[in-house]
C-alpha positions in Angstrom: -0.6 -20.8 -47.4 -1.8 -23.3 -44.7 -5.2 -23.2 -44.1 -5.1 -26.2 -41.3 -3.6 -23.9 -39.1 -4.8 -20.5 -39.2 -2.8 -17.0 -39.0 -3.9 -13.8 -38.1 -2.9 -11.1 -40.2 -2.3 -7.5 -39.8 -2.7 -4.8 -42.9 -2.6 -1.3 -42.2 -1.9 2.2 -44.0 1.6 3.2 -45.0 1.4 5.4 -41.7 0.0 2.9 -39.6 -2.6 4.8 -38.3 -4.8 2.6 -38.6 -4.9 -1.3 -38.5 -7.3 -4.3 -39.5 -6.5 -7.6 -37.8 -8.0 -10.6 -40.6 -8.3 -14.4 -38.9 -10.1 -17.2 -40.7 -10.5 -14.5 -44.0 -12.8 -12.2 -41.6 -12.2 -8.9 -40.7 -11.7 -9.1 -36.9 -11.0 -5.4 -36.1 -9.9 -2.0 -37.9 -8.7 0.7 -35.9 -5.9 2.9 -34.6 -3.3 1.4 -32.2 -4.3 3.3 -29.3 -7.7 2.1 -29.9 -6.7 -2.0 -30.2 -4.3 -1.2 -27.3 -7.4 -0.4 -24.9 -9.4 -2.1 -26.5 -7.8 -5.7 -26.0 -4.7 -4.5 -24.6 -3.6 -6.1 -21.0 -2.2 -3.6 -19.5 1.4 -2.3 -18.9 4.4 -4.7 -18.0 6.3 -3.6 -14.7 9.7 -5.3 -14.1 11.7 -5.0 -10.7 15.4 -6.2 -10.0 15.5 -7.6 -6.6 19.1 -7.2 -4.9 18.3 -10.9 -3.8 16.8 -14.3 -5.1 13.3 -14.5 -4.5 10.6 -17.2 -4.2 6.6 -17.1 -5.3 5.0 -15.9 -1.6 7.9 -15.2 0.2 8.3 -12.1 2.1 9.7 -9.6 -0.1 7.5 -10.5 -2.8 4.9 -9.8 -0.7 6.1 -6.4 0.3 6.6 -5.0 -3.3 2.5 -6.1 -4.6 1.0 -4.4 -1.0 3.5 -1.3 -2.2 2.2 -1.7 -5.8 -1.6 -2.4 -4.7 -1.5 1.3 -3.0 -1.1 2.7 -6.4 -2.5 0.3 -8.4 -5.1 -1.5 -7.2 -5.2 -4.1 -10.1 -1.5 -5.2 -10.4 -0.9 -8.4 -10.4 1.9 -10.6 -10.0 2.6 -12.7 -13.3 6.0 -14.1 -12.9 8.9 -14.3 -10.1 12.1 -15.5 -11.6 15.4 -15.5 -9.9 15.7 -11.9 -8.8 12.8 -10.4 -11.2 9.2 -9.6 -10.2 7.2 -9.2 -13.1 3.9 -7.6 -12.6 0.8 -6.4 -15.4 -1.0 -3.0 -14.3 -3.6 -2.8 -16.0 -4.3 0.1 -18.8 -7.2 1.2 -16.8 -5.5 1.7 -13.9 -2.1 3.2 -15.4 -2.8 6.4 -16.5 0.4 8.5 -16.4 -0.7 11.0 -13.2 -0.8 7.3 -11.2 2.3 6.1 -13.1 4.1 9.6 -12.2 3.0 9.1 -8.6 4.3 5.6 -8.4 7.9 5.8 -9.9 8.5 8.9 -7.9 7.3 6.8 -4.3 9.3 3.6 -5.9 12.3 5.9 -6.5 11.9 6.6 -2.6 11.5 3.2 -1.8 13.9 1.0 -3.1 16.0 0.4 -0.6 13.2 -0.3 1.6 12.2 -2.6 -0.6 15.2 -4.9 -1.8 15.1 -3.3 -5.3 17.8 -2.8 -7.3 16.2 -1.3 -10.5 12.8 -1.5 -12.8 11.6 -0.7 -16.0 7.9 -0.5 -17.7 7.0 -1.8 -21.3 3.7 -0.8 -22.9 1.2 -2.9 -24.0 2.6 -4.2 -27.4 0.5 -5.3 -30.8 1.7 -8.6 -30.0 -0.1 -8.6 -26.2 -3.3 -7.5 -28.6 -3.4 -10.3 -30.7 -2.3 -12.9 -28.0 -5.7 -12.2 -26.4 -7.7 -13.9 -30.0 -10.7 -14.6 -27.5 -11.6 -10.9 -27.3 -10.7 -10.7 -31.2 -12.4 -13.0 -32.4 -15.6 -11.6 -30.0 -14.8 -8.2 -31.6 -17.6 -6.2 -33.6 -16.7 -3.6 -36.2 
C-alpha cells in the first residue's frame, strides 16, 4: 500500500445496501447508495447530440440551454464538444415528474432545437467520490 498517495476505499455489504467510505484510515461516511448520491452527488448528466457542429456561446447552445432552464432552473452546461452538449441536472431539480415533462417536451421540440438524440446518465458512485472535499467534511 502506498501511504504517500492515500486512496479512498469502499466497503459494502454483500447486497450493497450499505456502503462505507474510508480515507486516510478514517471512516468518512456510511449509508445506502441513495443516501450518498443525494448527499454528495452532483446530479444527472444529460447529453444531447445535435445535427451540426457547435461552439461555446453559439446561438444553438443558448437556445437549447434556455429550453432546459424552463424545466430545471439550475441546469448547467458543462461541456460543448463537436455535436455534443453535456449538461448537469442537479438532483434537487431533477425529480422524476420534472424529467418526464422535460423529455416529453424535448421530444416534441427536437427538430426546432436541432437535436438529433439525447440521453440521461444517473449519478454514479464515481461522481459521489469525485467530490472529495465534501466527503472529507462529512459527519456521521
